[in-house]
N, C-alpha and C positions, 0 to 999 in steps of 0.2 A: 221646344216647344213652343216657349211663347213667340218669339221671332216667327216662325212657321204659321202661328195662328194670328198675327200683327196684321191689322187692318191696309189697305191698299197706299195709307198717305207713308208708310215706311215700307214699301215695298221695294221700292228703287235701291234702298242699303243692302236687301236681301242677300244678294249673289256675295256680295263682298266680305258681309258680314260669316255667312255659312263657309265661303271657303277659307277664313281666316281663323274660324274656328275648329272645321277640318283637319287642316293643317296642323293645330295646336293638340287635337287631342290624338291625333297619330306618330308625333313630334315626344308623346309622354313617355315614358320607360312603361307603364302597367296603366293598367288601369282598376286597379283595387280602391281607388278612393271613391269609384262611381259605386253608388247603391242599384240595386235593379231598377226601379222608379228611373234613376236618371239615366242608365243606359238606354232603356225602351224609350223614355221619352226622346231622347240623342237619336235614335236612329229612323221614329218616326217624324221627328221635325224635317231630317234628312228629306226622308222617301215621299213625303208631303209636296217637298221643294224639286223632286226631281222633274216636274212637271215644267218649271219655269228655269231650272237650272242643270247643265249637261252633269248626268249621273258621273260622269267617266273623273269629275271632280272628286268626287266622296269615296271611292273604290278603297282608296287606304282606310279611311277611317270603317266602311264596313267590315273589311276584310279585318281591321286591328279588332273590334267588338267582337266580331264573329270567333275569334281566336281568343279571346279573353274568354266566353262565356263557353268555349268547348274545356279549356282547359278548368274552368270552376268543377268542383267536387261535386253539386247538386245545384238544382234550380230552385232549393225549399223556398228563398228567398222573394222568388217571384210569383206575384197573384197572376191571377187566370188575366185580368187587363194587361197583365205587365207582359205574359205569355203570348196573348193574342195580338198584341200591336208589335210587338219583336217579331213574330214571324210575318205579319202583314206587312211591315218597314221592309224586310229585306226581300219579299218576294214584290212587294211594288216597287222596289229602286231596281230589281234587276231588269225589268223594262222589256219593251218589245225590239226597240232596236241594236245595232249591235256598237253603240256605246253604251253600254250598261255593264251592268254585272251578271250580265248571262255570260262568259266569257266561261269555257273550259274549267279553268282554273279557280275561277271565282265561285262557277257552279260548284264544283269538287269542294274548294274549299268550305261553303255556305251549307255543301250538305250536312258535315258535321255538326254544324247548329240545330240544322232539324232533325235531325238525329239526337242529339239532346235534349231537346224538344219531346218529341216524340216519346225516347223512353222515360225522360219524366211523366209524361202522361198516363202512360201505360202501368206505370209503378203505382200511380195513386190508386186509393181504394175509394171505392166507389161513394163512401161518405166524403171523399174529399171531393172527388167529380160532380158532385149532388151540385156543390157553389158556384161551378162554372154555368153562366148565361151563355144559353143558345145562341147569342148574339157573337161574342168570340169565340164559340166554337165551329160557329159559321166561319170566321174569319179565319181560324186556323185553316177548315178542309181546304177555303178557296188558297189559303197561303201555300199549302203543300203542293196542291194541284197546279198553280200560278208557278210554283219552283218547278214542277217536275218532279218532286221525290215522291215517291209510291212506298208506303209504309203499311202494309195490309194490317200488321197487326194494332197499331194505330187507330186506324177505320174500325177495323172489327169491334175495338173496345167503346169505340165512339158511338156503333150503331145499336150495338149492345146495351151500351147504358141509355141511349136517349131514345131508341125502339125497340123495347125487347117484346113485342109481339111479333116484327118481324122477323128477329132470329128463333121465336117459338114456331113461326111458321115455315121456315128456314129449313129446322131440325126436323118435323114434323115431314118435309118434302122429302128429306132425305133418309128416312125413314121406310116412308113408303116404298123408294127406289129400291133401296138393300131389301125388302120384305117382298118384294113385285119380284 
């Protein structure tokens, strides 16, 4: 995270640094030593650098992090900012070109990460969801859309929570149709 945010005086060192860091993380036996904040900051930093360095160098790192998170029992140690940054980073790193994480094998692999996040959000009670800032919710919705992951249950829950009036109007319209 810090190197992604570093000023332009060190920008010429970034590609080598990120490449070495990615190779190191991929070589680790497991990522259990990383906490939620570390994992999310790391992928955020790499995704931020995608504009400057070919994302193909980072496919192994994103695969490793996605695999680790999918295998986690739950995401209870992830706060709203962690979750928002995590899915934003995976969607951003996916890119729009052929040299990205958007190949079918990576897309399928990372869909498990998006499913894990969606299921976590769906399972939250309304009081827990109340703490989520709209910016993080917006980032999540953008990330799911950008990654091409459609999760109607997640979007329905978010819509109900953040726009309860629209759900009431929708229900009223359904009632009008069914009674007419």
